C-alpha positions as CSV (number, residue, x, y, z in Angstrom):
1,M,198.8,144.8,113.1
2,F,200.6,143.5,116.1
3,A,203.8,141.8,115.0
4,P,206.2,141.2,117.9
5,K,210.0,141.1,117.3
6,Y,211.8,138.2,119.0
7,K,214.2,135.3,118.3
8,I,213.9,131.7,119.5
9,T,217.4,131.5,121.0
10,A,219.2,128.4,122.2
11,E,218.4,129.3,125.8
12,I,214.7,129.6,124.9
13,T,214.8,126.3,123.0
14,N,216.4,124.5,126.1
15,C,213.7,126.0,128.3
16,L,210.9,124.8,125.9
17,M,212.4,121.3,126.0
18,D,212.5,121.3,129.8
19,I,208.9,122.5,129.9
20,E,207.8,119.7,127.5
21,A,209.6,117.1,129.5
22,S,207.9,118.2,132.7
23,R,204.5,118.3,131.0
24,Q,204.9,114.8,129.7
25,A,206.1,113.5,133.0
26,V,203.3,115.0,135.0
27,S,200.6,113.8,132.6
28,G,201.7,110.2,133.2
29,M,202.0,110.4,137.0
30,P,199.7,108.0,138.9
31,V,197.9,110.5,141.2
32,T,194.6,109.9,142.8
33,L,191.7,112.3,142.2
34,A,191.7,113.4,145.8
35,V,195.4,114.2,145.7
36,L,195.0,116.0,142.4
37,N,192.2,118.2,143.7
38,S,194.3,119.0,146.8
39,L,197.3,120.1,144.5
40,R,195.0,122.2,142.4
41,E,193.6,124.0,145.3
42,S,197.1,124.6,146.7
43,A,198.1,126.0,143.3
44,R,195.1,128.4,143.2
45,L,195.9,129.7,146.7
46,T,199.6,130.1,145.8
47,S,198.7,132.0,142.6
48,T,196.3,134.2,144.5
49,H,198.8,135.0,147.2
50,Y,201.8,135.8,145.0
51,S,199.9,137.6,142.2
52,T,198.3,140.0,144.8
53,Q,201.6,140.2,146.7
54,I,203.2,141.6,143.6
55,E,200.8,144.5,143.8
56,G,201.5,145.2,147.4
57,N,199.0,142.8,149.3
58,R,200.2,142.2,152.8
59,L,198.5,138.9,153.6
60,T,200.7,135.8,154.1
61,Q,200.0,132.7,152.2
62,E,198.4,131.1,155.3
63,Q,196.2,134.2,155.8
64,V,195.1,134.0,152.1
65,A,193.9,130.5,152.7
66,D,192.0,131.6,155.8
67,V,190.4,134.5,153.9
68,I,189.1,132.2,151.2
69,K,187.6,130.0,153.9
70,G,185.7,133.0,155.2
71,N,188.0,134.3,158.0
72,S,189.1,137.9,158.3
73,F,191.9,139.9,159.9
74,P,192.0,143.4,161.6
75,N,192.8,146.3,159.3
76,R,193.1,144.1,156.2
77,K,189.8,144.7,154.5
78,R,191.4,145.9,151.3
79,D,193.9,143.1,151.2
80,E,191.1,140.6,151.8
81,S,189.0,142.0,149.0
82,E,191.9,141.8,146.6
83,V,192.5,138.1,147.5
84,K,188.8,137.2,147.2
85,N,188.5,139.0,143.9
86,Y,191.5,137.3,142.4
87,Y,190.3,133.9,143.5
88,K,187.0,134.6,141.8
89,A,188.8,135.6,138.7
90,L,190.7,132.3,138.7
91,A,187.4,130.4,139.0
92,Y,186.0,132.4,136.0
93,V,189.1,131.5,134.0
94,D,188.5,127.9,134.8
95,T,185.0,128.1,133.2
96,L,186.6,129.5,130.1
97,I,189.1,126.7,130.1
98,E,186.4,124.0,130.4
99,N,184.5,125.4,127.5
100,T,186.3,123.9,124.6
101,E,184.5,126.2,122.1
102,T,185.6,129.4,123.7
103,V,188.3,131.5,122.0
104,L,189.9,134.5,123.6
105,S,187.9,137.7,123.3
106,E,188.1,141.2,124.6
107,Q,184.9,140.5,126.5
108,N,186.7,137.7,128.4
109,L,189.6,140.0,129.3
110,K,187.2,142.8,130.4
111,T,185.3,140.4,132.6
112,I,188.5,139.0,134.1
113,H,189.5,142.5,135.0
114,G,186.1,143.3,136.4
115,L,186.4,140.3,138.8
116,V,190.0,141.3,139.7
117,M,188.9,144.8,140.6
118,D,185.3,144.5,141.9
119,G,184.7,140.8,142.4
120,R,181.8,141.0,139.9
121,E,181.5,139.2,136.6
122,R,180.9,142.4,134.7
123,P,183.1,143.7,131.9
124,T,185.0,146.9,132.5
125,K,185.8,149.7,130.1
126,Y,189.3,150.5,129.1
127,R,190.9,153.7,130.6
128,D,189.7,157.0,129.2
129,G,192.9,158.9,130.0
130,Q,196.7,158.7,130.2
131,N,198.3,156.8,133.1
132,V,201.9,156.9,134.2
133,I,203.9,154.3,136.1
134,R,206.3,156.0,138.5
135,N,209.1,154.8,140.8
136,S,207.4,154.8,144.3
137,S,210.6,156.1,145.9
138,S,211.9,158.8,143.5
139,G,208.7,159.6,141.7
140,D,210.5,159.3,138.4
141,I,208.5,158.1,135.4
142,V,209.2,154.4,134.8
143,Y,206.8,153.9,131.9
144,M,204.3,155.9,130.0
145,P,201.8,153.6,128.2
146,P,200.1,154.4,124.9
147,E,197.4,157.1,124.8
148,A,193.9,156.0,125.7
149,S,192.7,156.7,122.1
150,D,195.0,153.9,120.9
151,V,194.1,151.3,123.5
152,T,191.1,149.7,121.8
153,V,192.8,149.1,118.5
154,L,195.9,147.7,120.3
155,M,193.8,145.3,122.4
156,Q,191.9,144.2,119.3
157,E,195.2,143.4,117.5
158,L,196.5,141.5,120.5
159,V,193.4,139.3,120.8
160,I,193.5,138.6,117.0
161,W,197.2,137.7,117.2
162,V,196.7,135.3,120.1
163,N,193.8,133.5,118.5
164,D,195.6,133.3,115.2
165,Q,198.8,131.8,116.8
166,M,196.8,129.3,118.9
167,Q,194.9,128.2,115.9
168,Q,198.0,127.8,113.6
169,S,199.9,125.9,116.4
170,E,203.2,126.9,114.7
171,L,204.6,129.0,117.6
172,P,205.2,127.1,121.0
173,A,202.4,127.8,123.4
174,P,204.8,129.2,126.1
175,V,206.1,131.7,123.7
176,I,202.5,132.8,122.8
177,A,201.6,133.2,126.4
178,G,204.8,135.1,127.3
179,I,204.3,137.5,124.4
180,A,200.6,138.0,125.3
181,H,201.7,138.8,128.9
182,Y,204.2,141.3,127.8
183,Q,201.9,143.1,125.3
184,F,199.0,143.3,127.7
185,A,201.2,144.9,130.3
186,T,202.7,147.2,127.7
187,I,199.3,148.4,126.5
188,H,198.3,148.9,130.1
189,P,194.6,149.2,129.1
190,Y,193.4,150.0,132.6
191,Y,194.4,152.5,135.4
192,D,194.8,149.6,137.8
193,G,194.8,145.8,137.8
194,N,196.8,145.3,134.6
195,G,199.4,143.0,136.1
196,R,196.9,140.7,137.7
197,T,194.9,140.5,134.5
198,A,198.0,139.9,132.4
199,R,199.0,137.0,134.6
200,L,195.5,135.5,134.4
201,L,195.6,135.9,130.6
202,T,198.8,133.9,130.6
203,N,197.2,131.0,132.5
204,L,194.2,131.0,130.2
205,I,196.3,130.7,127.1
206,L,198.5,128.0,128.5
207,H,195.5,125.9,129.6
208,K,193.8,126.3,126.3
209,S,197.0,125.2,124.5
210,G,197.4,122.0,126.5
211,Y,199.9,123.4,128.9
212,G,197.6,123.5,131.9
213,L,199.6,120.9,133.7
214,K,196.4,119.6,135.4
215,G,195.9,123.0,137.0
216,I,198.6,122.4,139.6
217,Y,201.3,125.0,138.7
218,S,201.8,128.6,139.6
219,L,204.0,131.1,137.7
220,E,203.3,133.9,140.0
221,E,205.7,132.7,142.7
222,Y,208.6,133.0,140.2
223,Y,207.8,136.6,139.6
224,A,207.2,137.5,143.2
225,K,210.4,136.1,144.6
226,D,212.5,138.6,142.5
227,L,210.3,141.5,141.6
228,Q,213.2,143.5,140.4
229,S,214.0,141.0,137.7
230,Y,210.3,140.7,136.8
231,Y,210.1,144.5,136.2
232,E,213.4,144.7,134.5
233,A,212.4,142.0,132.1
234,L,209.3,143.9,131.2
235,T,211.2,147.1,130.7
236,V,212.1,147.0,127.0
237,G,213.3,149.7,124.6
238,P,215.4,152.8,124.7
239,S,212.8,155.0,126.4
240,H,210.1,154.9,129.1
241,N,207.7,156.3,126.5
242,Y,205.7,153.7,124.5
243,Y,205.9,155.8,121.3
244,M,209.7,156.2,121.5
245,G,210.9,152.7,120.7
246,R,209.1,150.3,123.0
247,E,206.4,149.4,120.6
248,T,208.9,148.2,118.0
249,S,211.6,146.8,120.4
250,D,212.9,143.2,120.3
251,I,211.4,141.3,123.2
252,T,213.6,138.2,123.1
253,A,215.0,138.9,126.6
254,W,211.5,139.0,128.0
255,V,210.5,135.7,126.2
256,A,213.6,134.1,127.6
257,Y,212.8,135.3,131.1
258,F,209.2,134.0,130.8
259,C,210.3,130.6,129.5
260,R,212.9,130.2,132.3
261,G,210.1,130.9,134.9
262,M,207.8,128.5,133.3
263,A,210.4,125.8,133.1
264,E,211.2,126.3,136.8
265,A,207.5,126.2,137.8
266,F,206.8,123.1,135.8
267,A,209.9,121.4,137.2
268,A,208.6,122.1,140.7
269,V,205.3,120.6,139.9
270,R,207.0,117.5,138.4
271,L,208.8,117.0,141.7
272,K,205.8,117.7,143.8
273,T,203.6,115.3,141.8
274,A,206.3,112.6,141.9
275,E,206.4,112.9,145.7
276,A,202.6,112.7,145.9
277,A,202.6,109.6,143.8
278,K,205.2,107.9,146.0
279,E,203.4,108.8,149.2
280,T,200.0,107.4,148.2
281,S,199.5,103.7,148.6
282,Q,197.1,103.6,145.7
283,T,197.9,101.7,142.6
284,D,198.4,103.5,139.3
285,Q,195.0,104.9,138.4
286,S,196.0,107.0,135.4
287,Y,194.8,104.3,133.1
288,L,191.4,104.3,134.8
289,L,191.0,108.1,134.4
290,R,191.8,107.8,130.7
291,E,188.9,105.4,130.3
292,L,186.4,108.0,131.5
293,E,184.9,110.9,129.5
294,T,185.0,114.4,130.8
295,R,181.4,114.3,132.2
296,Q,182.1,111.2,134.1
297,K,185.2,112.7,135.7
298,L,183.0,115.6,136.8
299,I,180.5,113.3,138.4
300,L,183.2,111.6,140.4
301,A,183.3,114.7,142.6
302,L,179.6,114.1,143.6
303,F,180.5,110.6,144.8
304,R,183.2,111.9,147.0
305,E,180.5,113.6,149.0
306,S,177.9,110.9,149.0
307,R,177.7,107.2,148.2
308,F,174.4,107.6,146.3
309,I,173.4,110.4,143.9
310,T,170.2,111.2,142.0
311,T,169.4,112.0,138.4
312,L,168.6,115.6,139.5
313,E,172.0,116.0,141.1
314,I,173.7,114.8,137.9
315,A,171.5,117.1,135.8
316,E,172.5,120.1,137.9
317,A,176.2,119.3,138.0
318,L,176.4,118.9,134.2
319,K,173.8,121.7,133.5
320,L,171.6,119.3,131.6
321,H,167.8,118.9,131.2
322,R,166.6,116.2,133.6
323,R,165.4,114.0,130.8
324,T,168.7,114.2,129.0
325,A,170.5,113.4,132.3
326,L,168.2,110.4,132.8
327,N,169.1,109.0,129.3
328,L,172.7,109.6,130.1
329,C,172.5,107.7,133.4
330,K,170.8,104.8,131.6
331,Q,173.8,104.6,129.2
332,W,176.3,104.8,132.0
333,V,174.5,101.9,133.8
334,E,174.8,99.9,130.7
335,D,178.5,100.9,130.3
336,G,179.3,99.8,133.9
337,F,180.0,103.3,135.2
338,L,177.0,103.5,137.5
339,V,174.9,101.0,139.4
340,L,171.1,101.6,139.6
341,H,169.3,101.6,143.0
342,G,165.5,101.7,142.9
343,T,163.1,101.7,140.0
344,A,160.7,104.6,140.9
345,K,161.6,107.7,138.8
346,K,161.4,110.1,141.7
347,S,163.6,108.0,144.0
348,T,166.1,106.6,141.6
349,K,169.6,106.6,142.9
350,Y,172.9,105.6,141.5
351,E,176.1,104.2,143.0
352,L,179.5,104.3,141.5
353,A,180.5,100.9,140.1
354,A,183.1,99.1,142.1
355,K,185.7,99.4,139.3
356,W,185.9,103.2,139.9
357,I,185.8,103.4,143.7
358,T,189.5,103.8,144.1
359,L,189.3,107.1,142.1
360,I,187.3,108.7,144.9
361,Q,189.2,107.3,147.9
């Protein structure tokens, strides 16, 4: 069974305290829904750019944004495909995050990898042979992962360990995420796409553990700005061979590296969010958002596009049966969230009550 060796050092403890301070600060920032959505999209594009750049993608951050919008560049078809696939994988991870009943599974990871590699929501199979990571300049072996015959068991053990740790809530979430990142990269279950999938796994664990920071952070930039340090931190043990020490090595240095990066990324978000809060002329709306349930917050997005929405639109947005949506709307009218317009069932429309208008401006 997977049992990582590490110590919670003073440095790691300090980083965890910084991370928590930023998390608490950002959660209380008075940011409008429009600004929050903008910051989230910026974070998704940043993650997509840097995570693919680590693997050799040549598109700039501005070009990544253009590709997601549907534009293309000469002789960049492969780069464009990588960017689109990663962006799709991020969207899939978001669906896993939103489903509160979902626990981590191998099927999730295989599907994430399928999206990363092919852009299709189809689980991929683990590698069926040995792969070797070599220095691109010298050709020397940098790392030799475990044999293919051991991959399935190692992945099963990793998933069990992550779910157990998340359920017990005894180990800090950043440490769980960091160890999961390391172990996935160490197992290297695929011939390609391991790094991108490991980084997406990290985000999934953090969000599921309450460290999503409203979806407006990106750890990938920290890795990409100093790739040598990233790779050196992942290089643990006395040998490049998995079976010659790496599987039982102490990974405290990696955990410290990971927590430093997370603290830095969270601090950047804290600063960015504070600046956004100062720039907006809106009053503090955080208390308003806290009054709404999750489904109501989702419906706010519809009102940003149109003043009036229908029961059918609400049913489709929330994936509900139309009759269920109708009953929900009636309750929301009584609660003062919606204002009813019209009485005919087929033409019934709803407007957002005045109290909540500022949340969509």
